[in-house]
N, CA, C and O atoms as a DFTB+ gen file, in Angstrom:
300 C
 N C O
     1  1      78.648     -51.574      18.045
     2  2      77.531     -51.069      17.252
     3  2      76.669     -52.257      16.834
     4  3      77.179     -53.249      16.314
     5  1      75.390     -52.156      17.059
     6  2      74.463     -53.225      16.689
     7  2      74.243     -53.224      15.187
     8  3      74.251     -52.178      14.538
     9  1      74.051     -54.400      14.659
    10  2      73.770     -54.514      13.231
    11  2      72.285     -54.312      12.982
    12  3      71.455     -54.658      13.823
    13  1      71.956     -53.759      11.841
    14  2      70.557     -53.539      11.477
    15  2      69.967     -54.736      10.742
    16  3      68.872     -54.644      10.187
    17  1      70.673     -55.844      10.734
    18  2      70.167     -57.039      10.070
    19  2      69.534     -57.974      11.087
    20  3      70.047     -58.174      12.188
    21  1      68.411     -58.535      10.687
    22  2      67.698     -59.480      11.528
    23  2      68.354     -60.841      11.362
    24  3      68.423     -61.364      10.250
    25  1      68.836     -61.419      12.454
    26  2      69.478     -62.727      12.414
    27  2      68.437     -63.838      12.430
    28  3      67.426     -63.743      13.124
    29  1      68.690     -64.884      11.664
    30  2      67.786     -66.035      11.636
    31  2      67.577     -66.556      13.050
    32  3      68.537     -66.735      13.800
    33  1      66.348     -66.792      13.404
    34  2      66.030     -67.326      14.710
    35  2      65.892     -66.284      15.808
    36  3      65.464     -66.609      16.916
    37  1      66.242     -65.061      15.525
    38  2      66.150     -63.986      16.510
    39  2      64.712     -63.468      16.556
    40  3      64.116     -63.196      15.514
    41  1      64.162     -63.334      17.747
    42  2      62.789     -62.835      17.817
    43  2      62.769     -61.319      17.613
    44  3      63.765     -60.627      17.826
    45  1      61.621     -60.839      17.199
    46  2      61.426     -59.438      16.838
    47  2      61.810     -58.495      17.970
    48  3      62.513     -57.510      17.743
    49  1      61.360     -58.784      19.176
    50  2      61.624     -57.882      20.299
    51  2      63.114     -57.767      20.602
    52  3      63.597     -56.677      20.911
    53  1      63.843     -58.866      20.517
    54  2      65.293     -58.841      20.746
    55  2      65.978     -57.989      19.697
    56  3      66.861     -57.194      20.020
    57  1      65.580     -58.147      18.443
    58  2      66.150     -57.370      17.351
    59  2      65.938     -55.869      17.568
    60  3      66.880     -55.084      17.453
    61  1      64.710     -55.476      17.879
    62  2      64.406     -54.059      18.073
    63  2      65.157     -53.502      19.275
    64  3      65.660     -52.381      19.212
    65  1      65.246     -54.256      20.369
    66  2      65.927     -53.767      21.572
    67  2      67.430     -53.593      21.367
    68  3      68.061     -52.831      22.099
    69  1      68.022     -54.287      20.378
    70  2      69.439     -54.071      20.075
    71  2      69.660     -52.704      19.445
    72  3      70.737     -52.122      19.581
    73  1      68.652     -52.190      18.759
    74  2      68.797     -50.943      18.010
    75  2      68.174     -49.743      18.703
    76  3      68.714     -48.639      18.641
    77  1      67.047     -49.950      19.358
    78  2      66.235     -48.841      19.861
    79  2      65.981     -48.986      21.353
    80  3      66.353     -49.987      21.965
    81  1      65.351     -47.987      21.922
    82  2      65.034     -47.989      23.345
    83  2      63.820     -48.878      23.638
    84  3      63.080     -49.276      22.738
    85  1      63.651     -49.166      24.899
    86  2      62.473     -49.923      25.352
    87  2      61.201     -49.143      25.014
    88  3      60.179     -49.741      24.676
    89  1      61.257     -47.822      25.103
    90  2      60.110     -46.983      24.765
    91  2      59.703     -47.176      23.305
    92  3      58.517     -47.297      23.000
    93  1      60.679     -47.203      22.408
    94  2      60.371     -47.405      20.992
    95  2      59.774     -48.784      20.768
    96  3      58.815     -48.921      20.009
    97  1      60.318     -49.802      21.410
    98  2      59.735     -51.142      21.293
    99  2      58.282     -51.122      21.742
   100  3      57.420     -51.682      21.064
   101  1      57.998     -50.487      22.869
   102  2      56.618     -50.420      23.364
   103  2      55.709     -49.667      22.399
   104  3      54.556     -50.053      22.203
   105  1      56.219     -48.595      21.795
   106  2      55.429     -47.851      20.803
   107  2      55.102     -48.741      19.604
   108  3      53.980     -48.711      19.099
   109  1      56.071     -49.529      19.147
   110  2      55.855     -50.438      18.016
   111  2      54.799     -51.474      18.360
   112  3      53.860     -51.684      17.593
   113  1      54.949     -52.118      19.502
   114  2      54.007     -53.167      19.901
   115  2      52.601     -52.608      20.090
   116  3      51.625     -53.234      19.678
   117  1      52.490     -51.434      20.710
   118  2      51.184     -50.800      20.895
   119  2      50.550     -50.440      19.553
   120  3      49.356     -50.657      19.347
   121  1      51.347     -49.894      18.649
   122  2      50.821     -49.516      17.333
   123  2      50.311     -50.732      16.576
   124  3      49.218     -50.700      16.011
   125  1      51.092     -51.795      16.562
   126  2      50.663     -53.018      15.872
   127  2      49.392     -53.582      16.491
   128  3      48.485     -54.005      15.774
   129  1      49.323     -53.591      17.813
   130  2      48.149     -54.113      18.508
   131  2      46.897     -53.296      18.186
   132  3      45.787     -53.829      18.190
   133  1      47.077     -52.009      17.908
   134  2      45.949     -51.134      17.601
   135  2      45.695     -50.988      16.099
   136  3      44.944     -50.108      15.679
   137  1      46.318     -51.847      15.295
   138  2      46.036     -51.888      13.871
   139  2      46.769     -50.874      13.017
   140  3      46.404     -50.667      11.860
   141  1      47.799     -50.235      13.564
   142  2      48.580     -49.269      12.790
   143  2      49.702     -49.976      12.039
   144  3      50.168     -51.038      12.450
   145  1      50.126     -49.377      10.940
   146  2      51.243     -49.896      10.165
   147  2      52.550     -49.406      10.778
   148  3      52.682     -48.238      11.143
   149  1      53.503     -50.311      10.885
   150  2      54.826     -49.976      11.408
   151  2      55.834     -50.269      10.302
   152  3      55.830     -51.354       9.720
   153  1      56.690     -49.304      10.019
   154  2      57.698     -49.461       8.968
   155  2      59.078     -49.165       9.523
   156  3      59.239     -48.373      10.451
   157  1      60.073     -49.820       8.933
   158  2      61.466     -49.564       9.288
   159  2      62.231     -49.426       7.988
   160  3      62.039     -50.210       7.059
   161  1      63.094     -48.433       7.924
   162  2      63.865     -48.238       6.706
   163  2      65.071     -47.367       6.968
   164  3      65.380     -47.033       8.112
   165  1      65.743     -47.008       5.906
   166  2      66.960     -46.236       6.011
   167  2      66.930     -45.056       5.056
   168  3      66.267     -45.088       4.020
   169  1      67.654     -44.027       5.423
   170  2      67.897     -42.880       4.555
   171  2      69.381     -42.901       4.182
   172  3      70.211     -43.406       4.937
   173  1      69.702     -42.351       3.019
   174  2      71.084     -42.311       2.553
   175  2      71.458     -40.885       2.175
   176  3      70.719     -40.208       1.459
   177  1      72.609     -40.436       2.659
   178  2      73.017     -39.064       2.376
   179  2      73.333     -38.823       0.900
   180  3      73.381     -37.672       0.467
   181  1      73.548     -39.880       0.123
   182  2      73.809     -39.724      -1.308
   183  2      72.538     -39.500      -2.121
   184  3      72.623     -39.243      -3.322
   185  1      71.368     -39.591      -1.501
   186  2      70.098     -39.472      -2.214
   187  2      69.582     -38.039      -2.295
   188  3      68.416     -37.825      -2.627
   189  1      70.409     -37.080      -2.006
   190  2      69.989     -35.686      -2.127
   191  2      70.037     -34.951      -0.810
   192  3      70.249     -35.549       0.244
   193  1      69.837     -33.644      -0.877
   194  2      70.023     -32.796       0.305
   195  2      69.009     -33.050       1.425
   196  3      69.352     -32.904       2.598
   197  1      67.793     -33.419       1.100
   198  2      66.795     -33.640       2.160
   199  2      67.164     -34.869       2.975
   200  3      67.180     -34.806       4.204
   201  1      67.460     -35.989       2.318
   202  2      67.866     -37.179       3.058
   203  2      69.186     -36.934       3.784
   204  3      69.358     -37.385       4.916
   205  1      70.111     -36.233       3.154
   206  2      71.389     -35.931       3.794
   207  2      71.178     -35.135       5.080
   208  3      71.834     -35.396       6.088
   209  1      70.268     -34.166       5.046
   210  2      69.966     -33.372       6.228
   211  2      69.513     -34.278       7.384
   212  3      69.980     -34.120       8.512
   213  1      68.613     -35.218       7.109
   214  2      68.101     -36.089       8.166
   215  2      69.124     -37.126       8.619
   216  3      68.974     -37.702       9.696
   217  1      70.155     -37.372       7.824
   218  2      71.208     -38.310       8.218
   219  2      72.213     -37.695       9.185
   220  3      72.992     -38.418       9.805
   221  1      72.205     -36.380       9.321
   222  2      73.245     -35.715      10.099
   223  2      72.918     -35.548      11.572
   224  3      73.698     -34.947      12.310
   225  1      71.792     -36.062      12.011
   226  2      71.430     -35.914      13.409
   227  2      70.591     -37.111      13.850
   228  3      70.022     -37.817      13.018
   229  1      70.519     -37.328      15.120
   230  2      69.655     -38.350      15.705
   231  2      68.512     -37.622      16.404
   232  3      68.736     -36.651      17.126
   233  1      67.291     -38.093      16.189
   234  2      66.136     -37.411      16.765
   235  2      64.959     -38.368      16.886
   236  3      64.941     -39.440      16.282
   237  1      63.980     -37.957      17.678
   238  2      62.710     -38.663      17.818
   239  2      61.605     -37.639      17.612
   240  3      61.639     -36.550      18.185
   241  1      60.635     -37.993      16.798
   242  2      59.423     -37.203      16.632
   243  2      58.299     -38.029      17.243
   244  3      58.086     -39.176      16.850
   245  1      57.592     -37.463      18.187
   246  2      56.526     -38.185      18.883
   247  2      55.289     -37.294      18.950
   248  3      55.204     -36.389      19.780
   249  1      54.332     -37.565      18.062
   250  2      53.073     -36.832      18.054
   251  2      51.929     -37.837      18.146
   252  3      52.163     -39.045      18.179
   253  1      50.706     -37.347      18.186
   254  2      49.559     -38.252      18.211
   255  2      49.434     -39.056      16.922
   256  3      48.912     -40.171      16.938
   257  1      49.907     -38.505      15.807
   258  2      49.760     -39.149      14.515
   259  2      51.011     -39.879      14.033
   260  3      50.921     -40.708      13.128
   261  1      52.182     -39.591      14.618
   262  2      53.438     -40.118      14.101
   263  2      54.436     -40.328      15.222
   264  3      54.594     -39.482      16.102
   265  1      55.107     -41.470      15.178
   266  2      56.256     -41.702      16.048
   267  2      57.398     -42.108      15.136
   268  3      57.297     -43.102      14.418
   269  1      58.480     -41.346      15.158
   270  2      59.641     -41.594      14.319
   271  2      60.874     -41.587      15.193
   272  3      61.233     -40.563      15.773
   273  1      61.523     -42.738      15.284
   274  2      62.770     -42.849      16.049
   275  2      63.920     -42.917      15.052
   276  3      64.154     -43.956      14.435
   277  1      64.621     -41.828      14.901
   278  2      65.754     -41.741      13.986
   279  2      67.038     -41.604      14.796
   280  3      67.868     -40.737      14.524
   281  1      67.190     -42.475      15.799
   282  2      68.364     -42.407      16.661
   283  2      69.450     -43.380      16.238
   284  3      70.558     -43.325      16.772
   285  1      69.167     -44.265      15.298
   286  2      70.144     -45.264      14.857
   287  2      70.926     -44.724      13.675
   288  3      70.338     -44.301      12.680
   289  1      72.228     -44.734      13.775
   290  2      73.152     -44.416      12.692
   291  2      73.118     -42.970      12.217
   292  3      73.566     -42.689      11.106
   293  1      72.606     -42.051      13.013
   294  2      72.759     -40.639      12.648
   295  2      74.215     -40.240      12.844
   296  3      74.888     -40.783      13.720
   297  1      74.703     -39.319      12.059
   298  2      76.090     -38.890      12.232
   299  2      76.217     -37.393      12.258
   300  3      77.323     -36.870      12.397
């Protein structure tokens, strides 16, 4: 299992490729190049039923306005 921590000296692309697909990396790079904000974070099942619901599955949402890769650490 890959760690979600960025190691000192590790480049961004290597870090992302340990966790996500090449497609997700390309989406991130394209979004940044086009001036969009890219965020990475975590949800916790102890934070209530809505976050718990999203923690129980792995999924990708890909629309014109939003790309969400929630394939890491779903259970």
